[in-house]
C-alpha positions in Angstrom: 1.6 4.2 -13.6 3.1 6.1 -16.5 1.5 9.3 -15.5 3.0 9.0 -12.0 6.4 8.3 -13.4 6.1 11.3 -15.7 5.6 13.5 -12.7 8.6 11.9 -10.9 6.5 10.2 -8.3 7.7 6.9 -6.9 5.6 3.9 -8.1 5.0 1.1 -5.6 3.2 -2.0 -6.9 1.7 -5.0 -5.1 2.0 -8.2 -7.1 1.9 -11.9 -6.6 5.2 -13.8 -6.3 6.6 -14.7 -9.7 4.9 -11.8 -11.5 8.1 -10.3 -12.7 6.4 -8.4 -15.6 5.7 -5.6 -13.3 9.3 -4.9 -12.4 10.2 -2.5 -15.3 7.1 -0.4 -14.6 7.7 0.5 -10.9 10.3 1.6 -8.4 9.4 -0.9 -5.6 7.3 -4.1 -5.6 5.7 -5.7 -2.6 5.2 -9.4 -3.4 2.4 -11.3 -1.8 2.1 -15.1 -1.9 0.3 -16.9 -4.7 -3.2 -17.8 -3.6 -6.6 -18.4 -5.1 -8.2 -15.3 -6.7 -11.1 -15.1 -4.3 -8.9 -14.7 -1.3 -6.2 -12.6 -2.9 -7.7 -9.3 -1.5 -6.8 -10.4 2.0 -3.0 -10.3 1.7 -3.2 -7.2 -0.5 -5.1 -5.3 2.2 -2.7 -6.4 4.8 0.3 -5.2 2.7 -1.5 -1.9 2.1 -2.2 -1.4 5.8 1.4 -2.1 6.7 2.6 0.2 4.0 0.3 3.0 5.2 1.4 2.4 8.9 5.1 2.6 8.1 4.7 5.7 5.9 2.8 7.5 8.6 5.4 6.6 11.2 8.2 7.9 8.9 6.3 11.1 8.4 5.8 11.5 12.1 2.0 11.4 11.9 -0.2 10.5 14.8 -1.2 6.9 14.0 -3.7 6.3 16.8 -5.5 9.7 16.4 -5.4 10.8 12.7 -6.5 14.3 12.0 -9.8 15.0 10.3 -11.3 11.8 11.5 -15.1 12.2 11.9 -16.3 12.2 15.5 -18.9 9.7 14.6 -16.1 7.2 14.0 -14.2 7.8 17.2 -15.4 6.5 20.6 -13.8 7.7 23.8 
């Protein structure tokens, strides 16, 4: 995170609710609910997917047909 900050890049963190220790180290925080450690990746992945979706929309990227997607992945 410190290397990103040194290069003037915004730092976005994903943390569990109540984890305020992360606040001084990042520009934005996406808080996920407290849950057991073995299911924690599920809300993290959902938050990451939503973040990627909204960034792509703001940038004007084609969301349903991303460029450079291998033809073996797409089915028409």
